[in-house]
C-alpha positions in Angstrom: 179.4 45.1 129.0 176.9 47.9 129.5 178.2 51.1 127.9 176.2 53.2 130.4 176.1 51.3 133.7 174.9 54.4 135.7 171.9 54.9 133.4 168.8 52.7 133.9 165.2 52.8 132.9 162.4 51.3 135.0 158.8 51.7 134.1 158.0 52.2 137.8 160.3 55.2 138.1 159.4 58.4 136.2 157.4 56.5 133.7 160.4 54.7 132.4 162.5 57.7 131.5 166.2 57.0 131.6 167.5 58.0 135.1 170.8 58.0 137.0 170.9 54.7 138.9 170.1 55.0 142.6 168.2 58.3 142.1 165.1 59.8 140.6 167.2 62.2 138.6 166.5 61.8 134.9 168.9 62.3 132.0 166.4 64.9 130.8 166.8 66.8 134.1 170.6 66.8 133.8 170.3 68.2 130.2 167.9 70.9 131.5 170.4 71.9 134.2 173.2 72.1 131.7 171.1 74.1 129.3 170.3 76.6 132.1 174.0 77.2 132.7 174.9 74.7 135.4 178.2 72.8 135.1 178.7 69.2 136.0 180.4 70.4 139.2 177.4 72.6 140.0 175.1 69.5 139.6 177.2 67.3 141.8 177.3 70.1 144.5 173.5 70.4 144.3 172.9 66.7 144.3 175.8 65.2 146.3 174.5 61.7 146.0 175.4 61.9 142.3 178.9 61.3 141.1 180.6 63.4 138.5 181.0 60.2 136.5 177.2 59.5 136.5 176.3 63.1 135.5 178.8 63.0 132.6 177.5 59.6 131.6 173.9 61.0 131.4 175.1 63.6 129.0 177.0 61.0 126.9 173.9 58.8 126.9 171.7 61.6 125.6 174.2 62.6 123.0 174.4 59.0 121.6 170.6 58.6 121.8 170.0 61.8 119.8 172.6 60.8 117.2 170.4 57.8 116.4 167.1 59.7 116.4 165.1 59.4 113.2 162.8 62.4 112.4 159.6 61.6 110.5 157.7 64.5 108.9 154.0 64.2 109.2 151.8 66.3 107.0 148.2 66.9 108.0 145.4 67.3 105.5 143.1 70.2 106.2 
């Protein structure tokens, strides 16, 4: 079972960024809206074709993705 059924990635839509299924609204955009002070309810009011569930799922998807992020330090030689 897909843990995030409302999140898809298609190389033909926004260069393959994860988006909310049935839209062109990326997970990144949801995070930007949240960081600018919008609530999930604000997002759903602004984009009525999104469900509260799909907006919440986008946040959960991003949280899980970032937990698994590996940072690699790259040093440049001058």
